[in-house]
VOKE-179815 format. One record per residue (C-alpha): residue in three letters; x, y negated, z. Coordinates in pm, whole numbers, plus 50000, padded with zeros to 5 digits. Layout:
residues N
alaXYZ/...
end
This chain:
residues 197
met482085118049406/gly484055083649383/met482965054349573/thr480335055649879/ser479485028350106/ala480385031050448/thr478515004550759/pro478844973750612/thr480744945850816/glu481684910950741/pro485504920350664/ala484244947450464/leu482434931650268/asp484984903750204/phe487134931250087/glu485004944349865/pro484404918249589/ala488094909549619/trp489314946049521/arg487044951349241/ser487814919749106/ala491274932049056/phe491094970149016/gly487814976548972/glu486325014549045/ser490105024249173/pro490555033149527/pro493345014449764/leu495755041549716/gly499235037549546/tyr499395070549362/val496075063849209/leu497025030549122/arg500085041548971/glu498225056248716/asp495265033348677/gln497615003148630/arg500805016148484/asp501074988148293/his501254963748590/trp503084988548796/thr506674991948891/arg508665011149159/phe511735004849412/his513785029149624/ala513925024149976/leu517765034750011/pro520825039149752/gly520985067049581/ser516905075549608/lys517605090149947/arg514515094650080/tyr514565092850457/ala517265073450668/glu519975092650885/asn521185064951108/ala520615027051194/val522115012150908/glu519595029350661/arg516915023950884/ala517924985050878/thr517944989750505/ile514565003550432/leu513284975150688/glu514884950750512/arg513794960950154/ala510024959350276/asn510034926450427/ile511494911850104/leu509384928749885/ala506874917750077/thr507734881550089/glu507894879349709/cys504804895749650/phe502894874149910/gly504864844350032/met505324829650361/gln502614831250625/lys499984841750391/glu496844860750457/ile496514890850283/trp494424927850321/ile495814959950499/ser494004990250383/thr494605023650545/pro493035057950463/his492025083750700/ile491025120350602/val487415118650719/arg487235151350912/asp490085133751107/ile489725117951483/val491475084751433/pro493125085051765/ala493245051551991/thr496855043451933/asp496195044251573/leu496855015751290/val493115016251278/lys492605004751659/arg495634982951702/leu494494958451404/ser490774962451481/met490324973251138/lys486644981250969/glu485675010750781/trp484754999750429/lys484185028550211/ile484245068250150/trp486325083649889/ser487035114049736/asp488995123849398/pro486865130649130/ser489845146348953/glu489885176849179/asn487655207549154/pro484745202449430/glu485985226749650/asp489585211349699/gln488305177149751/ile489245157950074/glu487315127650183/met488815098850290/thr487595067750471/phe489035036150389/phe489685009650677/val490464972250604/ala491584938850795/arg493124905650707/ile496564897750844/asp498744869950834/trp501654878150653/ser505144867450800/pro508414888250761/gly508724911951042/cys505364917351154/leu504544950951028/asp508454965751055/glu506544988451304/leu504394999651057/phe507175001950763/trp509145025250962/asp506045047151074/ile505365051550673/ala508885054750582/glu509195085850838/asp505995097450704/arg503635091751038/asp501245069450864/arg499605049350514/ala498415017750438/leu498884993450136/leu498924954550106/phe496954933349896/ser497014900249798/glu493754889349626/thr495354851049550/asp498294871349332/gly496584902449246/ala499704919449413/val499404949549591/leu502884967149791/ala502005000849860/pro504755019050070/tyr505865056150107/asp508305075550267/gly511135066550000/gly510515033349845/phe507735008349728/asp505145010249479/ile504124976449364/val500804964549132/cys501084929649014/leu498564914648785/arg500924885448689/pro503124904648460/arg505924871448493/lys506004884148826/leu506454916148792/ala509474914248559/glu510754887748802/leu510714912749092/glu512404942248817/lys514984919848709/arg515704907749097/his515864940549227/arg517594963848962/gly519964977749194/trp516704992349401/met515035011449080/ser515455044348986/asp517555047648640/arg514785070948500/ser512525057848226/asp509395064148384/lys510775043148692/leu510255074048907/
end
């Protein structure tokens, strides 16, 4: 099915050209961008030894520290960025959800065209602008690390995306030098595998 328009809103209308200019028809999903932008993608693990979930306060602090370091290096300090989150269309968005907390606006409905029609699940994407500063998204980073939420951060200025997941952080950056610098600086946070997974 691909992308279909939702009820237009000003923030969503602003997001549309910014996202399309950088990533075309790809949806703002880390696992899709990883495939569509393989030459501009890298991955960092949230914990040493590729450990997936924190078991104590020290490991929790490590996840948040790495999230904030990578976001700051992707987006700079006090910079306005986009945040996007997907929700399965059939789900009801609860009042305490990220969408409510950030007054996010509906943007697009998407389903994966590579799946069989009977297996396709529609997702609605919600977007908002936020002012990035270290620590401002710690609650969200922790919810994602515990697999309770999903979101993607995007800077149209830098063509950079940070897509946290439960276990690490996918980064897509359209500036090859910046991507190479991130990998050099944080080589110890990366997998030893040739495919970086």
